[in-house]
C-alpha positions in Angstrom: 0.0 0.0 0.0 2.8 2.3 0.9 4.5 1.6 -2.4 1.3 2.3 -4.3 0.8 5.7 -2.5 4.4 6.6 -3.2 4.0 5.8 -6.9 0.9 7.9 -7.1 2.6 10.9 -5.5 5.6 10.6 -7.8 3.4 10.3 -10.8 1.4 13.4 -9.8 4.5 15.4 -9.3 5.9 14.2 -12.6 2.8 15.2 -14.5 2.7 18.7 -12.9 6.4 19.2 -13.6 5.8 18.2 -17.2 3.1 20.8 -17.6 5.3 23.5 -16.1 8.3 22.6 -18.2 6.2 22.7 -21.4 4.7 26.1 -20.5 8.1 27.6 -19.7 9.6 26.2 -22.9 6.7 27.6 -25.0 7.0 31.1 -23.4 10.8 31.1 -23.9 10.4 30.2 -27.5 7.7 32.8 -28.1 9.1 35.8 -26.3 12.9 35.4 -26.1 14.7 37.0 -29.1 16.1 34.9 -31.9 19.8 35.0 -31.1 20.7 34.3 -34.7 18.8 37.4 -35.8 19.7 39.5 -32.7 23.4 39.2 -33.5 22.9 40.2 -37.2 22.5 44.0 -37.4 20.9 45.3 -40.6 23.2 47.1 -43.1 21.1 50.3 -42.8 18.3 51.3 -40.5 16.2 54.3 -39.6 13.4 55.3 -37.3 11.5 58.4 -36.1 11.1 58.1 -32.3 12.1 55.9 -29.3 11.3 56.7 -25.7 12.8 55.0 -22.5 11.0 55.3 -19.2 12.3 56.1 -15.7 13.9 52.6 -15.3 15.3 52.4 -18.8 12.5 50.3 -20.1 11.1 50.9 -23.6 8.0 53.0 -23.4 7.8 53.8 -27.1 9.3 51.2 -29.5 11.4 52.4 -32.4 8.8 53.8 -34.9 8.4 53.8 -37.7 11.3 51.4 -38.1 12.8 50.5 -41.4 15.7 48.0 -41.7 17.6 46.9 -44.8 20.0 44.0 -45.4 19.2 43.0 -48.9 16.6 43.3 -51.6 14.5 46.4 -52.3 14.3 49.6 -50.4 12.3 49.5 -47.1 10.1 52.4 -46.1 7.6 53.0 -43.3 5.4 55.9 -42.3 3.6 56.8 -39.1 1.0 59.6 -39.0 1.5 60.7 -35.4 2.5 59.8 -31.8 0.8 60.9 -28.6 1.3 61.3 -24.9 2.1 58.4 -22.5 2.2 60.1 -19.1 0.3 63.0 -17.4 2.4 66.2 -17.2 4.6 65.0 -20.0 4.1 65.8 -23.7 5.4 63.4 -26.4 3.8 64.4 -29.7 5.1 64.2 -33.3 3.5 64.3 -36.7 4.3 62.7 -40.1 7.2 60.4 -39.2 8.9 58.7 -42.1 11.8 56.3 -42.4 13.6 54.7 -45.3 16.5 52.2 -45.4 18.2 51.1 -48.6 21.4 49.6 -50.0 23.3 52.9 -50.0 22.0 54.6 -46.9 19.1 55.5 -44.5 16.8 58.5 -44.0 14.3 59.6 -41.3 12.1 62.7 -41.1 9.5 64.2 -38.7 7.3 67.1 -39.9 6.9 68.5 -36.4 7.3 67.6 -32.7 6.5 68.8 -29.2 8.3 67.1 -26.3 8.1 68.3 -22.7 9.3 66.3 -19.7 7.6 67.0 -16.3 8.5 70.4 -14.8 10.8 71.3 -17.7 10.4 73.6 -20.8 9.1 72.3 -24.1 11.4 71.3 -26.9 9.7 71.9 -30.2 10.9 71.4 -33.8 9.8 71.3 -37.4 11.1 69.6 -40.6 13.6 67.3 -38.8 15.6 65.3 -41.4 18.6 63.0 -40.9 20.4 60.7 -43.3 23.5 58.6 -43.5 25.4 56.9 -46.4 27.5 53.8 -46.3 30.7 55.8 -46.9 30.5 57.1 -43.3 28.8 60.5 -44.1 25.7 61.8 -42.4 23.5 65.0 -42.6 21.1 66.6 -40.1 18.7 69.5 -40.8 15.9 71.3 -39.0 13.4 73.8 -40.2 13.2 75.1 -36.6 14.4 74.0 -33.1 13.2 75.8 -30.0 13.1 75.5 -26.2 9.9 77.3 -25.3 10.3 80.5 -27.5 14.1 80.4 -27.5 15.7 79.5 -30.9 18.5 77.0 -30.2 19.2 75.9 -33.8 22.9 76.4 -34.6 23.2 75.7 -38.3 27.0 76.0 -38.3 27.3 73.2 -35.7 25.0 70.6 -37.3 27.9 69.0 -39.0 29.7 68.3 -35.7 26.9 68.3 -33.2 26.3 70.3 -30.0 24.4 70.2 -26.7 22.0 72.5 -24.9 21.2 72.3 -21.2 17.7 72.9 -20.0 17.1 74.9 -16.8 17.7 72.6 -13.8 14.5 71.4 -12.2 13.6 69.5 -9.0 14.1 66.4 -11.2 17.7 67.2 -11.8 19.6 68.1 -15.0 18.2 67.6 -18.5 20.3 68.0 -21.7 19.4 68.3 -25.4 21.8 66.6 -27.8 21.6 67.9 -31.4 23.1 66.0 -34.4 24.9 63.4 -32.3 27.1 60.9 -34.1 28.6 57.7 -32.9 30.7 54.8 -34.5 31.2 51.3 -33.2 34.2 49.0 -33.5 33.0 47.9 -37.0 32.8 51.5 -38.2 29.0 51.4 -38.2 27.8 55.0 -37.8 24.7 56.1 -35.9 23.4 59.6 -36.2 20.7 60.9 -33.9 19.1 64.2 -35.0 17.7 65.1 -31.5 18.0 63.4 -28.1 16.5 64.7 -24.9 18.0 63.0 -21.8 17.1 63.5 -18.1 18.7 62.0 -15.1 17.9 58.3 -14.9 15.3 57.4 -12.2 14.3 61.1 -11.8 10.9 61.3 -13.5 8.6 59.3 -15.8 10.7 59.7 -18.9 14.5 59.2 -19.0 15.4 59.5 -22.7 13.8 60.6 -26.0 15.5 59.8 -29.3 14.2 61.5 -32.5 15.4 60.8 -36.0 17.9 58.0 -35.8 19.8 56.4 -38.7 22.5 53.8 -38.8 24.7 52.8 -41.7 27.3 50.0 -41.9 30.2 50.5 -44.3 29.6 49.1 -47.8 31.6 46.1 -48.9 34.9 47.1 -50.5 34.5 47.0 -54.3 36.9 44.7 -56.0 39.1 45.8 -58.9 37.0 46.3 -62.1 38.4 44.5 -65.2 39.3 46.6 -68.2 37.0 44.6 -70.4 34.3 42.0 -69.6 31.7 40.0 -71.5 28.6 39.0 -69.5 27.4 40.2 -66.1 24.1 39.0 -64.5 22.8 40.3 -61.2 19.7 39.1 -59.3 17.0 41.6 -58.2 18.4 41.2 -54.6 21.8 42.4 -55.7 23.6 39.0 -55.8 26.0 38.6 -58.7 25.1 35.5 -60.7 27.6 35.8 -63.5 30.6 38.1 -62.8 31.9 39.6 -66.0 32.8 36.4 -67.9 35.2 36.4 -69.7 37.4 39.3 -68.7 40.8 40.8 -69.1 42.6 43.2 -66.8 45.4 44.2 -69.1 46.5 43.9 -72.8 45.3 40.6 -74.2 42.1 38.6 -75.1 39.9 35.9 -73.7 37.1 33.8 -75.0 34.3 31.8 -73.4 32.7 29.3 -75.7 29.7 28.8 -73.3 28.5 30.7 -70.2 25.7 29.4 -68.0 24.4 29.8 -64.5 23.0 27.2 -62.1 20.7 29.8 -60.5 19.0 31.4 -63.5 18.1 30.3 -67.0 20.9 32.1 -68.8 23.0 30.9 -71.7 25.7 32.8 -73.7 27.9 31.5 -76.5 31.2 32.5 -78.0 31.9 35.6 -76.0 35.2 37.3 -76.7 36.8 40.3 -75.1 40.0 42.1 -76.1 42.1 45.0 -74.7 44.7 46.6 -77.0 48.0 48.2 -76.2 46.8 51.6 -77.5 43.9 51.6 -75.0 41.2 50.4 -77.3 38.9 47.5 -76.5 36.5 45.2 -78.3 33.7 42.7 -77.3 31.9 40.2 -79.3 28.8 38.3 -78.1 27.6 35.7 -80.6 24.4 35.0 -78.6 22.9 35.6 -75.2 19.5 34.2 -73.9 17.8 34.8 -70.6 14.4 33.0 -70.8 12.7 32.7 -67.3 9.5 31.2 -68.7 10.2 27.5 -69.3 7.1 26.9 -71.4 7.2 26.2 -75.2 6.5 29.9 -75.9 8.9 31.2 -73.1 11.3 32.6 -75.7 8.5 34.9 -77.0 7.3 36.2 -73.7 8.0 39.7 -72.4 10.3 38.4 -69.8 12.7 36.9 -72.3 15.9 38.7 -73.3 17.6 37.4 -76.5 20.6 39.1 -78.1 22.4 37.8 -81.2 25.5 39.1 -83.0 26.3 42.1 -80.7 29.7 43.8 -80.7 31.2 46.8 -79.0 34.2 48.7 -80.2 35.9 51.3 -78.1 38.6 53.4 -79.7 41.8 54.5 -78.0 40.3 58.0 -77.7 37.3 56.7 -75.7 34.8 57.0 -78.5 32.5 53.9 -78.8 30.0 52.2 -81.1 28.0 49.1 -81.2 26.9 46.9 -84.1 24.7 43.9 -84.8 26.2 41.7 -87.4 25.2 38.5 -89.1 22.0 37.3 -90.8 20.1 36.5 -87.6 21.4 39.4 -85.4 19.0 41.4 -83.3 17.7 42.2 -79.9 14.4 40.6 -78.6 12.9 42.1 -75.4 9.5 42.8 -73.9 8.0 40.4 -76.5 9.3 42.3 -79.6 12.4 42.8 -81.7 13.6 46.3 -80.9 15.3 49.1 -82.9 19.0 49.1 -82.0 19.5 52.6 -83.4 18.3 54.2 -80.1 20.3 54.6 -76.9 17.4 53.7 -74.6 14.5 51.4 -75.2 11.6 51.5 -72.7 9.3 48.5 -72.9 5.7 49.1 -71.6 3.3 46.8 -69.8 -0.3 46.5 -71.1 -1.5 49.1 -68.6 1.0 51.7 -70.0 3.6 51.6 -67.2 7.3 51.0 -68.1 8.5 47.6 -67.2 11.8 47.1 -69.2 14.8 49.4 -69.9 17.4 48.5 -72.5 20.4 50.9 -72.7 22.6 50.6 -75.8 26.1 52.0 -76.0 25.6 53.4 -72.6 28.3 55.7 -71.2 28.6 56.3 -67.5 31.1 59.0 -66.4 32.7 58.0 -63.1 33.9 60.3 -60.3 37.5 59.8 -61.2 36.9 60.9 -64.8 37.0 57.4 -66.3 34.1 56.2 -68.4 32.2 52.9 -68.1 30.8 51.8 -71.5 28.2 49.1 -71.8 27.2 47.7 -75.1 23.9 46.6 -73.7 22.4 47.0 -70.2 19.0 45.3 -69.5 16.9 46.3 -66.5 13.6 44.7 -65.4 11.7 47.6 -63.7 9.3 45.2 -62.0 12.2 43.8 -59.9 11.3 40.2 -60.9 14.1 39.1 -63.3 17.9 39.6 -63.2 19.6 42.6 -64.7 22.1 42.0 -67.5 25.2 43.8 -68.9 26.7 42.6 -72.2 30.1 44.0 -73.2 31.5 46.3 -70.6 34.7 48.5 -71.1 36.2 50.7 -68.5 38.1 53.4 -70.3 40.4 56.1 -68.8 42.8 58.6 -70.3 45.8 57.0 -68.7 45.1 53.8 -70.7 45.2 55.8 -74.0 48.0 57.2 -76.0 45.7 59.7 -77.6 44.0 62.8 -76.2 40.6 61.7 -74.8 37.3 63.3 -75.6 35.5 63.6 -72.2 32.2 64.2 -73.9 30.4 61.1 -75.3 29.7 61.1 -79.0 26.3 62.6 -79.8 23.6 60.2 -80.7 21.5 60.8 -83.8 18.9 62.4 -81.6 21.2 65.3 -80.8 20.1 68.0 -83.2 19.0 65.6 -85.8 15.4 65.7 -87.1 13.3 62.6 -86.8 9.6 62.9 -87.8 8.8 59.7 -86.0 10.2 61.1 -82.8 8.0 64.1 -82.5 5.9 64.0 -79.2 2.2 64.1 -79.8 1.8 66.7 -77.0 4.0 69.3 -75.4 4.6 70.3 -71.8 7.6 72.2 -70.5 8.7 73.1 -66.9 11.7 74.2 -65.0 11.9 72.0 -61.9 10.1 69.0 -60.4 11.1 66.7 -57.5 9.7 63.7 -55.6 10.9 62.1 -52.4 12.0 63.5 -49.0 12.2 67.0 -50.6 9.2 67.2 -52.9 8.7 70.2 -55.3 5.6 70.4 -57.6 6.3 71.3 -61.2 7.5 74.9 -61.4 7.1 77.2 -64.4 4.8 74.7 -66.2 3.6 75.6 -69.6 1.8 73.6 -72.4 0.2 73.9 -75.8 -2.7 72.3 -77.6 -5.1 70.0 -75.8 -2.7 69.8 -72.8 -3.0 73.6 -72.3 -6.8 73.5 -72.4 -7.1 70.5 -70.1 -4.7 71.9 -67.5 -5.6 75.6 -68.0 -2.0 76.4 -68.8 -0.5 79.1 -71.0 2.2 78.7 -73.6 4.8 80.5 -71.4 5.6 80.4 -67.7 8.3 81.6 -65.4 9.3 81.9 -61.7 12.1 83.7 -60.0 12.9 81.0 -57.5 12.0 77.5 -56.5 13.1 75.6 -53.4 12.1 72.6 -51.2 11.7 75.0 -48.2 13.5 74.4 -44.9 15.1 71.2 -46.1 17.6 73.1 -48.2 18.3 70.3 -50.5 16.9 71.7 -53.8 17.0 75.2 -55.1 16.8 76.9 -58.5 16.5 80.5 -59.8 15.0 82.1 -62.9 13.0 79.2 -64.2 11.1 79.5 -67.4 9.4 77.5 -70.1 7.8 78.1 -73.5 5.8 75.9 -75.8 4.5 76.9 -79.2 4.0 75.4 -82.7 7.7 75.5 -83.5 9.5 74.3 -80.4 9.4 73.8 -76.7 12.0 75.3 -74.3 12.7 74.9 -70.6 15.6 76.6 -68.7 17.0 77.3 -65.2 19.5 80.0 -64.5 21.1 78.3 -61.6 20.5 74.8 -60.1 21.8 73.5 -56.7 20.9 70.0 -55.6 22.0 68.3 -52.3 24.8 70.8 -51.4 27.7 69.4 -49.5 27.0 65.8 -50.4 28.7 63.3 -52.7 25.9 63.8 -55.2 25.9 67.6 -55.2 24.8 69.2 -58.5 25.8 72.8 -59.1 25.1 74.1 -62.6 24.3 77.4 -64.3 22.2 78.2 -67.4 20.7 74.7 -67.9 18.6 74.8 -71.1 16.7 72.3 -73.2 15.2 73.0 -76.6 13.1 70.5 -78.5 12.1 71.4 -82.1 8.9 70.4 -83.8 10.9 68.1 -86.0 12.2 66.2 -83.0 15.6 67.8 -82.8 17.1 68.2 -79.3 19.6 70.6 -78.0 20.8 70.8 -74.4 23.3 73.3 -73.1 24.7 74.5 -69.8 26.8 77.3 -68.5 29.0 74.7 -66.7 29.5 73.7 -63.1 30.0 70.4 -61.4 28.0 67.2 -60.9 29.0 64.7 -58.1 32.5 66.2 -58.0 33.0 66.1 -61.8 33.6 69.4 -63.6 31.0 70.0 -66.4 32.2 72.3 -69.2 30.0 75.0 -70.6 28.4 74.3 -73.9 26.3 71.5 -75.5 26.0 68.2 -73.7 25.7 64.9 -75.5 22.5 62.8 -75.0 22.3 60.7 -71.9 25.6 61.7 -70.3 25.4 59.6 -67.2 27.3 60.2 -64.0 27.4 57.8 -61.0 28.9 58.0 -57.5 30.8 54.9 -56.3 29.0 53.0 -53.5 25.7 54.7 -54.2 22.7 53.7 -56.4 22.2 57.4 -57.4 22.5 58.2 -61.1 22.6 61.7 -62.6 22.0 62.1 -66.3 22.5 65.2 -68.3 20.4 65.6 -71.4 18.4 62.6 -70.4 16.3 61.5 -73.4 13.5 58.9 -73.0 12.0 57.2 -76.0 9.3 54.6 -76.7 9.2 52.8 -80.0 11.5 55.5 -81.4 9.2 58.3 -80.3 10.7 61.0 -78.0 8.8 61.0 -74.7 10.7 63.3 -72.4 14.0 65.3 -72.3 15.4 66.4 -69.0 18.4 68.8 -68.8 19.2 67.2 -65.4 17.7 64.0 -64.1 18.7 62.8 -60.7 17.4 59.4 -59.7 17.8 57.7 -56.4 14.5 55.7 -56.4 16.4 52.5 -55.4 18.1 54.3 -52.5 16.6 57.1 -50.5 13.6 57.6 -52.8 14.5 60.9 -54.5 13.9 62.0 -58.0 14.7 65.5 -59.3 14.3 66.8 -62.8 15.3 70.3 -64.1 14.6 71.9 -67.5 12.2 69.4 -68.9 10.2 69.0 -72.1 7.7 66.2 -72.1 4.9 64.7 -74.3 2.8 64.0 -71.2 1.7 66.2 -68.3 3.7 65.9 -65.1 2.2 64.9 -61.8 1.3 68.2 -60.1 1.2 66.6 -56.6 4.8 65.7 -55.7 4.0 64.5 -52.2 5.3 60.9 -52.1 8.7 59.5 -52.9 9.0 57.1 -55.9 9.4 53.4 -55.1 12.2 51.2 -56.0 12.0 48.5 -58.7 9.7 45.7 -57.6 7.1 47.9 -56.0 3.5 47.8 -57.3 2.6 51.2 -56.1 4.6 53.8 -58.0 3.2 56.7 -56.0 4.7 55.3 -52.8 2.9 55.0 -49.4 -0.7 54.6 -48.4 -2.8 56.6 -46.0 -4.1 54.1 -43.5 -5.2 56.6 -40.9 -3.7 58.1 -37.8 -1.0 55.9 -36.3 -0.8 53.5 -39.2 2.6 52.1 -40.2 3.0 51.0 -43.8 5.7 49.0 -45.4 6.9 49.6 -49.0 9.3 46.6 -49.0 8.9 43.6 -51.3 12.4 42.4 -50.5 14.1 40.3 -47.9 14.9 43.2 -45.5 11.3 44.0 -44.7 10.3 45.5 -41.4 6.9 46.4 -40.0 4.4 43.9 -41.2 6.8 41.1 -41.5 8.0 41.5 -37.9 4.4 41.6 -36.7 3.6 38.4 -38.7 6.5 36.6 -37.2 5.7 37.6 -33.7 2.0 36.5 -34.2 3.1 33.2 -35.5 5.4 32.6 -32.6 2.6 33.5 -30.1 0.2 31.1 -31.8 2.8 28.4 -31.7 3.3 29.0 -28.0 -0.4 28.8 -27.2 -0.7 25.6 -29.3 2.3 24.0 -27.6 0.9 24.8 -24.1 -2.5 23.2 -25.0 -0.7 20.1 -26.4 1.4 19.8 -23.2 -1.7 20.2 -21.0 -3.5 17.6 -22.9 -0.6 15.1 -22.7 -0.3 15.8 -18.9 -4.0 15.3 -18.4 -3.9 11.9 -20.3 -1.0 10.9 -18.2 -2.8 11.8 -14.9 -6.0 9.9 -16.1 -4.0 6.8 -16.9 -2.3 7.0 -13.6 -5.6 7.4 -11.7 -7.1 4.3 -13.5 -4.1 2.2 -12.7 -4.3 3.4 -9.1 -8.0 2.4 -8.9 -7.3 -1.0 -10.4 -4.5 -1.5 -7.8 
């Protein structure tokens, strides 16, 4: 009997212990952080606000939080934040964050923060950004303590502090434009931090506008000449410039394939000559994602036959398609190779494919990257492709280089098929963190009637307000039966940054016959000097380590027809979400509400962002680095798993106890 009683007690204790262990394990799994993810910091991140309470606990989580490690740009918005404690004010409006491959950005339209028994700290137009080269910028429209202006513009680059009057809760300090770096050279910039003495009152620390950027991976040496490069939408290199040569010589690859994507290239030869000239031949290249019988005829297919690139010692370049079956098939059609840019449209009229031919990109060091063909899927679904790439610099040549790309046939050459059906012209337009609606907008014909516009327009000055990132003077435009013109007397974009644009007398003139002329009084773009005079079509300038591209005399065509010409086109839609155009002539009316930043490739909402009501957080990420919704989904799944596991353990324990009771009764 004693043995039976002892067994029952042991069994009861065992069953109870089993239930407790299961519950603890489930809660640990659900609520403890994933160590693998906790130790892996995102490459870039940004958020608007974070608040710690008297004990250092998190009262306000980082919001809106955007983190990027790979894939498309991640962006989130938050309409407003409110108060947590009585006698404390913690309010802000229109918070935005964006994290991308080359940097991070956060902004707050306005804020009012007052800790108990201390004066209010108020601000407007807070903006902070960092780039992966270690640089950061902070700006405010205003910054006050009660009615005292404490904004010191000359100290934003280095940071400064301001002490609030001492209260019965001790000292409180305001940190402005604070910057920190860790052992891995990861930089964190906090636009505004309000910090009291720990344990003194309800709120200890408020952080507003915080961005972090890890250094970009060191770029490897670029070969002088390469054949085929394929890069996935997430940025992973699938085929790395095969074949290639770094010095004088030649190389041939009879066949090039990839185990990750359906790509095949045959008989690709590259050559670099002693005089600095280069040559590339591509017998065939096929990227056919659709594996069905008609896949090679689908819009997603890219097929190129008989392509060659020839770069002279002086840097001039030309492409050719030779052979009886040569040609370029993309977007479901064979395209005209006589243009420098082909834009393939989807059935709904939105661009989905870009093909650049004989593309010339001016690098910051003065060298030029020349691509025979560069394919870009604007939907972000299929890999990008470069066929035939040459890196030319004056030091490789024994002849005097011509720093200006050879004009394409569209520069000053009439083309009846290229005449836009309608005409609009304007001086300046911008989307993104510093939006500017079209300035000095004019039109003719049906466009003028529909938009109530005149044939001429002008404005003395245009800026993005307190942000101070975009400014232009003496903007004008004219549209009549003979031609359309747009001009800007002076243009300054993103001063003090690596992508600074500083030009004078930017002018675009498009004739009724389709002729194009773009001139400038000179200046600089991303550190490169731009000479006064005419500028060749699609002169492209990039900044190492950034996705930003700046194109002078940017000409966009569809099926040979000229759609838009921009004197200056700055595009960072893949990065911080900025797009700026100056001196523009277009066949279609511009968007007159430049409120939202453009999305990166792969986004289905070109306008960017959604209004989900006060306090809503939205995510614009389709990639792997998504925050917001993805984090909530993961947390919810973990919680459901925990509840299910607890129920299962309870059921097993109950069964165990019932079986034990029956055995005890039988005994």
